[in-house]
Each structure stands twice: as C-alpha cells, then as structure tokens.
N, CA, C, O and CB atoms as a CASP TS submission, in Angstrom:
PFRMAT TS
TARGET T0000
AUTHOR 0000-0000-0000
METHOD Language model
MODEL 1
PARENT N/A
ATOM      1  N   UNK     1     154.815 100.326  95.740  1.00  0.00           N
ATOM      2  CA  UNK     1     153.644 100.777  95.014  1.00  0.00           C
ATOM      3  C   UNK     1     152.619 101.315  96.011  1.00  0.00           C
ATOM      4  O   UNK     1     152.458 100.762  97.099  1.00  0.00           O
ATOM      5  CB  UNK     1     153.043  99.628  94.161  1.00  0.00           C
ATOM      6  N   UNK     2     151.952 102.354  95.654  1.00  0.00           N
ATOM      7  CA  UNK     2     151.005 103.010  96.556  1.00  0.00           C
ATOM      8  C   UNK     2     149.844 102.087  96.922  1.00  0.00           C
ATOM      9  O   UNK     2     149.403 102.072  98.071  1.00  0.00           O
ATOM     10  CB  UNK     2     150.469 104.290  95.918  1.00  0.00           C
ATOM     11  N   UNK     3     149.351 101.322  95.957  1.00  0.00           N
ATOM     12  CA  UNK     3     148.226 100.418  96.237  1.00  0.00           C
ATOM     13  C   UNK     3     148.614  99.378  97.286  1.00  0.00           C
ATOM     14  O   UNK     3     147.819  99.088  98.180  1.00  0.00           O
ATOM     15  CB  UNK     3     147.759  99.716  94.943  1.00  0.00           C
ATOM     16  N   UNK     4     149.810  98.816  97.198  1.00  0.00           N
ATOM     17  CA  UNK     4     150.274  97.844  98.189  1.00  0.00           C
ATOM     18  C   UNK     4     150.348  98.465  99.578  1.00  0.00           C
ATOM     19  O   UNK     4     149.978  97.819 100.559  1.00  0.00           O
ATOM     20  CB  UNK     4     151.642  97.290  97.791  1.00  0.00           C
ATOM     21  N   UNK     5     150.812  99.690  99.679  1.00  0.00           N
ATOM     22  CA  UNK     5     150.888 100.371 100.972  1.00  0.00           C
ATOM     23  C   UNK     5     149.498 100.636 101.530  1.00  0.00           C
ATOM     24  O   UNK     5     149.273 100.504 102.733  1.00  0.00           O
ATOM     25  CB  UNK     5     151.661 101.687 100.841  1.00  0.00           C
ATOM     26  N   UNK     6     148.575 101.006 100.667  1.00  0.00           N
ATOM     27  CA  UNK     6     147.206 101.272 101.109  1.00  0.00           C
ATOM     28  C   UNK     6     146.538 100.002 101.617  1.00  0.00           C
ATOM     29  O   UNK     6     145.877 100.018 102.656  1.00  0.00           O
ATOM     30  CB  UNK     6     146.384 101.877  99.968  1.00  0.00           C
ATOM     31  N   UNK     7     146.706  98.908 100.891  1.00  0.00           N
ATOM     32  CA  UNK     7     146.123  97.633 101.321  1.00  0.00           C
ATOM     33  C   UNK     7     146.760  97.183 102.629  1.00  0.00           C
ATOM     34  O   UNK     7     146.064  96.694 103.519  1.00  0.00           O
ATOM     35  CB  UNK     7     146.306  96.548 100.232  1.00  0.00           C
ATOM     36  N   UNK     8     148.078  97.341 102.757  1.00  0.00           N
ATOM     37  CA  UNK     8     148.776  96.968 103.981  1.00  0.00           C
ATOM     38  C   UNK     8     148.335  97.781 105.183  1.00  0.00           C
ATOM     39  O   UNK     8     148.371  97.290 106.311  1.00  0.00           O
ATOM     40  CB  UNK     8     150.253  97.121 103.792  1.00  0.00           C
ATOM     41  N   UNK     9     147.923  99.004 104.959  1.00  0.00           N
ATOM     42  CA  UNK     9     147.451  99.860 106.046  1.00  0.00           C
ATOM     43  C   UNK     9     146.166  99.317 106.659  1.00  0.00           C
ATOM     44  O   UNK     9     145.945  99.469 107.861  1.00  0.00           O
ATOM     45  CB  UNK     9     147.229 101.286 105.543  1.00  0.00           C
ATOM     46  N   UNK    10     145.322  98.692 105.857  1.00  0.00           N
ATOM     47  CA  UNK    10     144.032  98.199 106.329  1.00  0.00           C
ATOM     48  C   UNK    10     144.043  96.720 106.687  1.00  0.00           C
ATOM     49  O   UNK    10     142.995  96.172 107.028  1.00  0.00           O
ATOM     50  CB  UNK    10     142.990  98.445 105.288  1.00  0.00           C
ATOM     51  N   UNK    11     145.177  96.066 106.623  1.00  0.00           N
ATOM     52  CA  UNK    11     145.234  94.642 106.953  1.00  0.00           C
ATOM     53  C   UNK    11     146.394  94.380 107.899  1.00  0.00           C
ATOM     54  O   UNK    11     147.289  95.211 108.054  1.00  0.00           O
ATOM     55  CB  UNK    11     145.371  93.784 105.675  1.00  0.00           C
ATOM     56  N   UNK    12     146.365  93.210 108.528  1.00  0.00           N
ATOM     57  CA  UNK    12     147.470  92.799 109.389  1.00  0.00           C
ATOM     58  C   UNK    12     147.862  91.376 109.021  1.00  0.00           C
ATOM     59  O   UNK    12     147.059  90.621 108.472  1.00  0.00           O
ATOM     60  CB  UNK    12     147.085  92.902 110.900  1.00  0.00           C
ATOM     61  N   UNK    13     149.094  91.024 109.327  1.00  0.00           N
ATOM     62  CA  UNK    13     149.555  89.665 109.060  1.00  0.00           C
ATOM     63  C   UNK    13     148.937  88.734 110.085  1.00  0.00           C
ATOM     64  O   UNK    13     149.056  88.950 111.291  1.00  0.00           O
ATOM     65  CB  UNK    13     151.107  89.575 109.093  1.00  0.00           C
ATOM     66  N   UNK    14     148.276  87.697 109.593  1.00  0.00           N
ATOM     67  CA  UNK    14     147.651  86.746 110.500  1.00  0.00           C
ATOM     68  C   UNK    14     147.698  85.361 109.894  1.00  0.00           C
ATOM     69  O   UNK    14     147.876  85.205 108.686  1.00  0.00           O
ATOM     70  CB  UNK    14     146.203  87.150 110.813  1.00  0.00           C
ATOM     71  N   UNK    15     147.539  84.362 110.734  1.00  0.00           N
ATOM     72  CA  UNK    15     147.514  82.980 110.285  1.00  0.00           C
ATOM     73  C   UNK    15     146.416  82.232 111.011  1.00  0.00           C
ATOM     74  O   UNK    15     146.073  82.556 112.149  1.00  0.00           O
ATOM     75  CB  UNK    15     148.873  82.301 110.512  1.00  0.00           C
ATOM     76  N   UNK    16     145.867  81.229 110.345  1.00  0.00           N
ATOM     77  CA  UNK    16     144.824  80.395 110.937  1.00  0.00           C
ATOM     78  C   UNK    16     145.295  78.950 110.887  1.00  0.00           C
ATOM     79  O   UNK    16     145.649  78.447 109.821  1.00  0.00           O
ATOM     80  CB  UNK    16     143.453  80.571 110.194  1.00  0.00           C
ATOM     81  N   UNK    17     145.302  78.282 112.032  1.00  0.00           N
ATOM     82  CA  UNK    17     145.706  76.886 112.139  1.00  0.00           C
ATOM     83  C   UNK    17     144.465  76.070 112.473  1.00  0.00           C
ATOM     84  O   UNK    17     143.960  76.123 113.594  1.00  0.00           O
ATOM     85  CB  UNK    17     146.826  76.690 113.222  1.00  0.00           C
ATOM     86  N   UNK    18     143.979  75.316 111.494  1.00  0.00           N
ATOM     87  CA  UNK    18     142.811  74.462 111.707  1.00  0.00           C
ATOM     88  C   UNK    18     143.300  73.099 112.191  1.00  0.00           C
ATOM     89  O   UNK    18     143.354  72.140 111.421  1.00  0.00           O
ATOM     90  CB  UNK    18     141.955  74.325 110.396  1.00  0.00           C
ATOM     91  N   UNK    19     143.650  73.024 113.450  1.00  0.00           N
ATOM     92  CA  UNK    19     144.194  71.798 114.025  1.00  0.00           C
ATOM     93  C   UNK    19     143.123  70.758 114.279  1.00  0.00           C
ATOM     94  O   UNK    19     141.938  71.000 114.052  1.00  0.00           O
ATOM     95  CB  UNK    19     144.916  72.103 115.310  1.00  0.00           C
ATOM     96  N   UNK    20     143.552  69.591 114.755  1.00  0.00           N
ATOM     97  CA  UNK    20     142.604  68.510 114.995  1.00  0.00           C
ATOM     98  C   UNK    20     141.786  68.741 116.259  1.00  0.00           C
ATOM     99  O   UNK    20     140.612  68.373 116.299  1.00  0.00           O
ATOM    100  CB  UNK    20     143.337  67.188 115.090  1.00  0.00           C
ATOM    101  N   UNK    21     142.366  69.329 117.274  1.00  0.00           N
ATOM    102  CA  UNK    21     141.651  69.555 118.529  1.00  0.00           C
ATOM    103  C   UNK    21     141.248  71.012 118.712  1.00  0.00           C
ATOM    104  O   UNK    21     140.144  71.295 119.176  1.00  0.00           O
ATOM    105  CB  UNK    21     142.503  69.113 119.697  1.00  0.00           C
ATOM    106  N   UNK    22     142.133  71.940 118.353  1.00  0.00           N
ATOM    107  CA  UNK    22     141.874  73.368 118.542  1.00  0.00           C
ATOM    108  C   UNK    22     142.138  74.140 117.262  1.00  0.00           C
ATOM    109  O   UNK    22     143.005  73.778 116.466  1.00  0.00           O
ATOM    110  CB  UNK    22     142.734  73.926 119.678  1.00  0.00           C
ATOM    111  N   UNK    23     141.372  75.214 117.077  1.00  0.00           N
ATOM    112  CA  UNK    23     141.608  76.153 115.984  1.00  0.00           C
ATOM    113  C   UNK    23     142.287  77.377 116.579  1.00  0.00           C
ATOM    114  O   UNK    23     141.795  77.960 117.545  1.00  0.00           O
ATOM    115  CB  UNK    23     140.270  76.539 115.244  1.00  0.00           C
ATOM    116  N   UNK    24     143.421  77.764 115.997  1.00  0.00           N
ATOM    117  CA  UNK    24     144.183  78.904 116.490  1.00  0.00           C
ATOM    118  C   UNK    24     144.182  80.019 115.461  1.00  0.00           C
ATOM    119  O   UNK    24     144.285  79.763 114.261  1.00  0.00           O
ATOM    120  CB  UNK    24     145.621  78.492 116.831  1.00  0.00           C
ATOM    121  N   UNK    25     144.065  81.253 115.923  1.00  0.00           N
ATOM    122  CA  UNK    25     144.242  82.427 115.072  1.00  0.00           C
ATOM    123  C   UNK    25     145.398  83.214 115.674  1.00  0.00           C
ATOM    124  O   UNK    25     145.368  83.603 116.842  1.00  0.00           O
ATOM    125  CB  UNK    25     142.915  83.304 114.972  1.00  0.00           C
ATOM    126  N   UNK    26     146.419  83.440 114.846  1.00  0.00           N
ATOM    127  CA  UNK    26     147.613  84.158 115.283  1.00  0.00           C
ATOM    128  C   UNK    26     147.715  85.475 114.535  1.00  0.00           C
ATOM    129  O   UNK    26     147.461  85.528 113.331  1.00  0.00           O
ATOM    130  CB  UNK    26     148.885  83.308 115.063  1.00  0.00           C
ATOM    131  N   UNK    27     148.089  86.550 115.247  1.00  0.00           N
ATOM    132  CA  UNK    27     148.260  87.870 114.649  1.00  0.00           C
ATOM    133  C   UNK    27     149.693  88.323 114.910  1.00  0.00           C
ATOM    134  O   UNK    27     150.218  88.165 116.013  1.00  0.00           O
ATOM    135  CB  UNK    27     147.223  88.901 115.226  1.00  0.00           C
ATOM    136  N   UNK    28     150.312  88.884 113.883  1.00  0.00           N
ATOM    137  CA  UNK    28     151.694  89.355 113.992  1.00  0.00           C
ATOM    138  C   UNK    28     151.831  90.344 115.150  1.00  0.00           C
ATOM    139  O   UNK    28     151.003  91.241 115.311  1.00  0.00           O
ATOM    140  CB  UNK    28     152.149  90.012 112.669  1.00  0.00           C
ATOM    141  N   UNK    29     152.849  90.177 115.930  1.00  0.00           N
ATOM    142  CA  UNK    29     153.185  91.018 117.087  1.00  0.00           C
ATOM    143  C   UNK    29     152.226  90.856 118.264  1.00  0.00           C
ATOM    144  O   UNK    29     152.408  91.518 119.286  1.00  0.00           O
ATOM    145  CB  UNK    29     153.208  92.460 116.671  1.00  0.00           C
ATOM    146  N   UNK    30     151.200  89.989 118.154  1.00  0.00           N
ATOM    147  CA  UNK    30     150.275  89.762 119.270  1.00  0.00           C
ATOM    148  C   UNK    30     150.240  88.300 119.687  1.00  0.00           C
ATOM    149  O   UNK    30     149.836  87.991 120.808  1.00  0.00           O
ATOM    150  CB  UNK    30     148.873  90.222 118.895  1.00  0.00           C
ATOM    151  N   UNK    31     150.653  87.397 118.810  1.00  0.00           N
ATOM    152  CA  UNK    31     150.627  85.970 119.124  1.00  0.00           C
ATOM    153  C   UNK    31     149.240  85.384 118.903  1.00  0.00           C
ATOM    154  O   UNK    31     148.487  85.834 118.039  1.00  0.00           O
ATOM    155  CB  UNK    31     151.069  85.733 120.567  1.00  0.00           C
ATOM    156  N   UNK    32     148.920  84.371 119.699  1.00  0.00           N
ATOM    157  CA  UNK    32     147.630  83.689 119.565  1.00  0.00           C
ATOM    158  C   UNK    32     146.537  84.577 120.147  1.00  0.00           C
ATOM    159  O   UNK    32     146.599  84.957 121.316  1.00  0.00           O
ATOM    160  CB  UNK    32     147.651  82.298 120.276  1.00  0.00           C
ATOM    161  N   UNK    33     145.536  84.909 119.332  1.00  0.00           N
ATOM    162  CA  UNK    33     144.434  85.747 119.806  1.00  0.00           C
ATOM    163  C   UNK    33     143.147  84.945 119.971  1.00  0.00           C
ATOM    164  O   UNK    33     142.234  85.377 120.674  1.00  0.00           O
ATOM    165  CB  UNK    33     144.202  86.907 118.844  1.00  0.00           C
ATOM    166  N   UNK    34     143.068  83.788 119.332  1.00  0.00           N
ATOM    167  CA  UNK    34     141.915  82.898 119.498  1.00  0.00           C
ATOM    168  C   UNK    34     142.437  81.476 119.598  1.00  0.00           C
ATOM    169  O   UNK    34     143.248  81.050 118.775  1.00  0.00           O
ATOM    170  CB  UNK    34     140.893  83.044 118.312  1.00  0.00           C
ATOM    171  N   UNK    35     141.978  80.741 120.598  1.00  0.00           N
ATOM    172  CA  UNK    35     142.322  79.336 120.787  1.00  0.00           C
ATOM    173  C   UNK    35     141.047  78.636 121.230  1.00  0.00           C
ATOM    174  O   UNK    35     140.726  78.614 122.419  1.00  0.00           O
ATOM    175  CB  UNK    35     143.493  79.146 121.840  1.00  0.00           C
ATOM    176  N   UNK    36     140.326  78.069 120.281  1.00  0.00           N
ATOM    177  CA  UNK    36     139.023  77.479 120.560  1.00  0.00           C
ATOM    178  C   UNK    36     138.977  76.035 120.079  1.00  0.00           C
ATOM    179  O   UNK    36     139.652  75.688 119.110  1.00  0.00           O
ATOM    180  CB  UNK    36     137.909  78.297 119.898  1.00  0.00           C
ATOM    181  N   UNK    37     138.193  75.189 120.740  1.00  0.00           N
ATOM    182  CA  UNK    37     138.042  73.810 120.272  1.00  0.00           C
ATOM    183  C   UNK    37     137.459  73.769 118.858  1.00  0.00           C
ATOM    184  O   UNK    37     136.571  74.549 118.514  1.00  0.00           O
ATOM    185  CB  UNK    37     137.147  73.014 121.235  1.00  0.00           C
ATOM    186  N   UNK    38     137.975  72.846 118.051  1.00  0.00           N
ATOM    187  CA  UNK    38     137.448  72.650 116.699  1.00  0.00           C
ATOM    188  C   UNK    38     136.221  71.745 116.785  1.00  0.00           C
ATOM    189  O   UNK    38     136.246  70.722 117.469  1.00  0.00           O
ATOM    190  CB  UNK    38     138.534  72.036 115.746  1.00  0.00           C
ATOM    191  N   UNK    39     135.160  72.122 116.096  1.00  0.00           N
ATOM    192  CA  UNK    39     133.917  71.354 116.120  1.00  0.00           C
ATOM    193  C   UNK    39     133.424  71.169 114.695  1.00  0.00           C
ATOM    194  O   UNK    39     133.437  72.106 113.896  1.00  0.00           O
ATOM    195  CB  UNK    39     132.838  72.057 116.991  1.00  0.00           C
ATOM    196  N   UNK    40     132.988  69.953 114.383  1.00  0.00           N
ATOM    197  CA  UNK    40     132.386  69.664 113.083  1.00  0.00           C
ATOM    198  C   UNK    40     131.055  68.987 113.347  1.00  0.00           C
ATOM    199  O   UNK    40     130.974  68.063 114.157  1.00  0.00           O
ATOM    200  CB  UNK    40     133.320  68.765 112.189  1.00  0.00           C
ATOM    201  N   UNK    41     130.015  69.440 112.671  1.00  0.00           N
ATOM    202  CA  UNK    41     128.689  68.837 112.813  1.00  0.00           C
ATOM    203  C   UNK    41     128.234  68.319 111.458  1.00  0.00           C
ATOM    204  O   UNK    41     128.457  68.960 110.431  1.00  0.00           O
ATOM    205  CB  UNK    41     127.664  69.861 113.386  1.00  0.00           C
ATOM    206  N   UNK    42     127.590  67.145 111.460  1.00  0.00           N
ATOM    207  CA  UNK    42     127.093  66.539 110.230  1.00  0.00           C
ATOM    208  C   UNK    42     125.636  66.175 110.436  1.00  0.00           C
ATOM    209  O   UNK    42     125.278  65.556 111.439  1.00  0.00           O
ATOM    210  CB  UNK    42     127.932  65.288 109.827  1.00  0.00           C
ATOM    211  N   UNK    43     124.805  66.556 109.494  1.00  0.00           N
ATOM    212  CA  UNK    43     123.393  66.183 109.531  1.00  0.00           C
ATOM    213  C   UNK    43     123.274  64.806 108.882  1.00  0.00           C
ATOM    214  O   UNK    43     123.407  64.682 107.665  1.00  0.00           O
ATOM    215  CB  UNK    43     122.485  67.252 108.797  1.00  0.00           C
ATOM    216  N   UNK    44     123.024  63.776 109.682  1.00  0.00           N
ATOM    217  CA  UNK    44     123.068  62.401 109.202  1.00  0.00           C
ATOM    218  C   UNK    44     121.977  62.093 108.188  1.00  0.00           C
ATOM    219  O   UNK    44     122.233  61.343 107.246  1.00  0.00           O
ATOM    220  CB  UNK    44     122.956  61.456 110.360  1.00  0.00           C
ATOM    221  N   UNK    45     120.798  62.624 108.335  1.00  0.00           N
ATOM    222  CA  UNK    45     119.710  62.308 107.407  1.00  0.00           C
ATOM    223  C   UNK    45     120.027  62.775 105.992  1.00  0.00           C
ATOM    224  O   UNK    45     119.634  62.121 105.026  1.00  0.00           O
ATOM    225  CB  UNK    45     118.408  62.946 107.883  1.00  0.00           C
ATOM    226  N   UNK    46     120.709  63.861 105.858  1.00  0.00           N
ATOM    227  CA  UNK    46     121.028  64.404 104.549  1.00  0.00           C
ATOM    228  C   UNK    46     122.089  63.570 103.838  1.00  0.00           C
ATOM    229  O   UNK    46     122.059  63.453 102.613  1.00  0.00           O
ATOM    230  CB  UNK    46     121.497  65.840 104.680  1.00  0.00           C
ATOM    231  N   UNK    47     123.027  62.988 104.587  1.00  0.00           N
ATOM    232  CA  UNK    47     124.152  62.278 103.991  1.00  0.00           C
ATOM    233  C   UNK    47     124.060  60.763 104.145  1.00  0.00           C
ATOM    234  O   UNK    47     125.068  60.071 104.004  1.00  0.00           O
ATOM    235  CB  UNK    47     125.433  62.762 104.600  1.00  0.00           C
ATOM    236  N   UNK    48     122.920  60.255 104.421  1.00  0.00           N
ATOM    237  CA  UNK    48     122.750  58.805 104.527  1.00  0.00           C
ATOM    238  C   UNK    48     122.968  58.293 105.935  1.00  0.00           C
ATOM    239  O   UNK    48     123.436  59.015 106.815  1.00  0.00           O
ATOM    240  CB  UNK    48     123.694  58.105 103.591  1.00  0.00           C
ATOM    241  N   UNK    49     122.625  57.048 106.126  1.00  0.00           N
ATOM    242  CA  UNK    49     122.697  56.263 107.359  1.00  0.00           C
ATOM    243  C   UNK    49     121.724  56.653 108.375  1.00  0.00           C
ATOM    244  O   UNK    49     121.689  56.064 109.455  1.00  0.00           O
ATOM    245  CB  UNK    49     124.008  56.348 107.939  1.00  0.00           C
TER
END
C-alpha cells in the first residue's frame, strides 16, 4: 500500500530498552545509538514522608 511505503520512508526500525541500570536505544543496521544511565527522581513532599 502506498501509505505504508510513505510512512516507512520517514521512519526507521528502532527499539528502546528501559533497563534497570541503563537505557538503550537501538536502531536497525546501526546497533546501539544511545546507552545512558537510567535515572528516576521523586519529589518526596508531594508523595508523602
């Protein structure tokens, strides 16, 4: 279908792995393009304690 080909032209196959220590972004034919530590921040006053 033409629409599928058009959408495929403007996008690439990629995956995101939200791991426990690192977040990885993988792109088809390029491998890992981002490998950064995963960080979570919580505002304690808003959520109690």
